[in-house]
N, C-alpha and C positions, 0 to 999 in steps of 0.2 A: 887784405880781406881773407886770403887763404890762411894767413898766419893766425888771424883772429879765430877762424873756424877750427883750426887745429887746436888752439888753446881751449875753445869751448868743448870740443870733443874729448880732449884730454881731461878737462875738469870733470866732465860727465863720467868718464871711465873711472876716474879716481873716486867719485862719489858712489858709483855703483859697486866698486870693489870694497869701499869702506862699509857700505850698507850690507854687503854679503857677509861681512865679518861679524855683524851684530845680529843677535836673536834674543827673543824674550822667552823665558821659562815661566809658564803658568804654574801656580801652586797645585793644580790638579794633575800635572804631568811631570814626567821625568825626562830630561833631555840626554840623549846618548850621542856623543860626538864620535864620528867615524873618520878614519884616515886610511884611505885605500883599502876599505873593507875591514879594517881592524878597529876595535873599540879603543879609543884613546882616553875618553873621559865620560863619566856619568855624573850629571849635574842634577841634584834634587832640590837645591835651594832656588826659590823663585827670584826673578829679577832680570836685568839686562846683562847678557853675557857676550863674550867675544870668542871668535874662532878664526882659523885661517880661511881664506876665500876658497870656494869650490874651484877645481875638483880636489884640492888638497884636503879639505875637511868638509864633511856633511853632518847635518843634525837630524835626528829622528826623535819625535816626541811620543812617549808611551804613557797611556792613561794609568795612573796609579790609584785611582779610586776603587772602591770595593765593587767587584763584579758579581753577577749572579749567573750560576749555571743550573739550568733546569734539566730534569731527566728528559732525554730526547724521545724515548719510547717506553712503553709499558711492557717490560719483560717479566714473565712470571718467575717467582723465586719460591723454592720448596722449603717448607718449615721442617721442624724435627718430626712432625707427624706425617710428612710427605704430602702436605696440603699445599696447593699452588696459590701464592699470593701475588698481587700486583701492587707495587709500591711506587708512588710518585714522590720524588724528593727534589730538593734544591740545595745548592752549596754556594756559600758566600766566600769569595776569595779576593786577594789583592796581591800586587807585586811588591816584594820587599827587597829582592836582589835583582836589579835590572840586568847586570852582566850575566848572571846565571840564567835568568829567564830567556834572554836573547840567544844565548849559546845553545839552549835546549829546545826552544820552541820558535825562535825567530821573533819578529816584531808584530806579527798578527795574533791578536788575542784569540781568534777562532782556532788557531792551531793548538794553543794551550788548552782550550776547552775540549777539543777533539781528543787530545791525549789524556785529559783529566777524567773524562766521562767513563771509560772502562775501568779506571782505578776506583772511582766511586761505586760503580756497579759491583765490582768484585768485593769491595769492603762490605757492602750491604748483603751480598750473598753469604759471606762468611759469618756475619752476625745473625742473619735471619735463620739460617739452617740450624743454629744451635737453640732456637727458641720455638715455643708453641704458638699456635694462632692466638690463643687467649692473651699471652704475654705481649704479642705484637699489637694487639688491639687495645690493650689497656695498660697494665702495670709497668712493663719494661720498655715502653716506647722511648722515653727520654734517655734511658740507659743505652739503647741501640744507637741513637744519634750521637751520644758522647763517644761510644766505642768506635763508630765509623770515623768520627773526627780524629780520634787518636791513631787509628790505623793509617790514615792518610797523611799524618804529620811528616813522616820521613820522605815520602814521595813528593810532598809539596816542597820540601826544602831542596830537593834535587831540581825542581823546576824553578826555583827562585821565587816561590810564592808562599803565602800564608793562608791557611784555611781559617776563616773568621767564624763560620757557623755552618752547621749541617742540620737540615730540617726535613721531616717527613710530612708531606702535604696530604697524602691519602694512602690508606691501606684497604685493599679490597680483594675479594676472591677473583680468580681468573674466570673468564666467561663460562667455561665448561663447568667449573665448580659451582659458580653462581646459579647456573641452570639446574644443576643437581640439587643444590640447597633449596631452590624455589620449589622443585618437584617434591622434595621431602616435606617442606612446609605445607604445600598444598595437600599432600596425602594425610599429614597429621591433622590439618584443619578439617578435612573431610571425615576422618575417623572420629574426631571430637563431635562434629556436627551429627554424624550418624548415631553416635552414642547418646547425644542429647535428644535426638528424635526418638530413639528407642525408649529412653527414660520417660520422655513426654507421652509416648504411646501407652507405656505401661501405667503411668500415672492416670492417663485418660481412661483406660480400661478399668482401673481401680475405682475411679470416681463414678463411672457409668454403672459398674456393678453395685456400688454402694447406693447410688440413686435408685437403681431398679429394686434393690432390696428394701429400701425405705418406701418405695412406691407400693410394693407388694404388702408390706406391713400396714401401710396406711389404708390400702384397699381392704385388706382383711379385717382391720379394726373397724372400718366404716361398715363393711358388710355385717360384721358381728353386731355392731350397734344397731344397724338397720333391722336385722332379724330380731334383735331383742325388742326394739320398739314395735315391730310388726306383731311379734308374739303378744306383747302387752296389749296392743290394740285389738288383736283378735280375741284375746281373753276378755277384754272389756266388752267387745261387741257380742261375744257369745253370752256373757253374763246379762247384757241388755236384752238379747234375743230370748234367752231362757226366762228372764223375768217377764218380758212382754208376752211370750207364748204361754207361760204358765197361767196367765190371767185368762186367756181365751184359747184353749187347745184346738177348737175347730178352725179358728182363723189361722192358727199356726200351721195346721195341716194344709189349709188352702194356700197359704203363702209359699210353703215348700213346693207344692204342686206347680204353682206359677213359675217358681225359679227353675224347676225341672223342665217346664215347657220352654222357657226362655233359653236355657242351655241347649235344648234339643233342636229348636227351630231358630237358629241365629240368622239364616239366610233364606231367601225365597226358593233357592234351588235345593235346600235340604229336603230329603225324602226319608220317611220312616215307615216301615211296614210292620204293623202290629194289629192285633185283634181289637176292633173298636169296643168290645165288651170287656177289655182288660181293665185292671185296677188303675193303669196309667191315665186313662181318660175319665176317671171317676169324678174328678173335680169339674170337668167340662159338662158331664151329664147332669151334675147336681144331685142332691139327695135331701130327703125330708129333714128339715131342721138344720141343713148344712149351710156353710158360708155362702154358696152361690145363691141359694134361695133367699137368704136374707139380703144379699146384694140386689136381687131383682126387685124386692120390695122397695 
């Protein structure tokens, strides 16, 4: 029984040892075979591979797919006009030389990104400081990305990686500059608004002055026409009175006296002090052959 147990244990040990010598390389990864801390082999071809059992040899898999490095923070960069810009960027990279990569950065991709970030930032600083804000926002944006990619090529080789692409996601003014721009825009808008208000007020005054002028002209023309019509009416009335009074002078004199009495005694409170024997009351006293006598008949 003890012999059978030893055989089973031995078989299991042999199987475990054999299994530890086998490993699978996925097409998405690169296998690095270590022997006592030294790189013995780099395997890029996918499939089932063999190695010595641990601790003689160990295997580490490194992702060789394209990685994305985003700008970790928004640091302001000064342009040729000394304007502060904030640029958000991203870099696409992948491992092409695993030995070189491990030798410089180790097996952790985050170490590579930590060392790559200041290099990208420095490349952007060198390119942005040569250009104006206008060129960064429009015409030369593509050129900036190409120049940054070219600047990083040598450093990328030292790390054992390849820069696939460099992209600018956003270009904006720094917060202090943005606030200043907003204030200038606000002042400009206020200036334009005040100018438009002034023009509107001037135009309103012009319209009101023109309307007042037209009003005065219309009133003057209406008054002129009214006076003309009144004069024509008075002339016709005078002609009618003259014709009527010419036919009966005594009646005309009596009518004028009544008009004078009506004008003098418009109200009960009106008082006039005059000699009763004056010519003013001649029509009231009557006279031989006069209009009142005829009226009494």
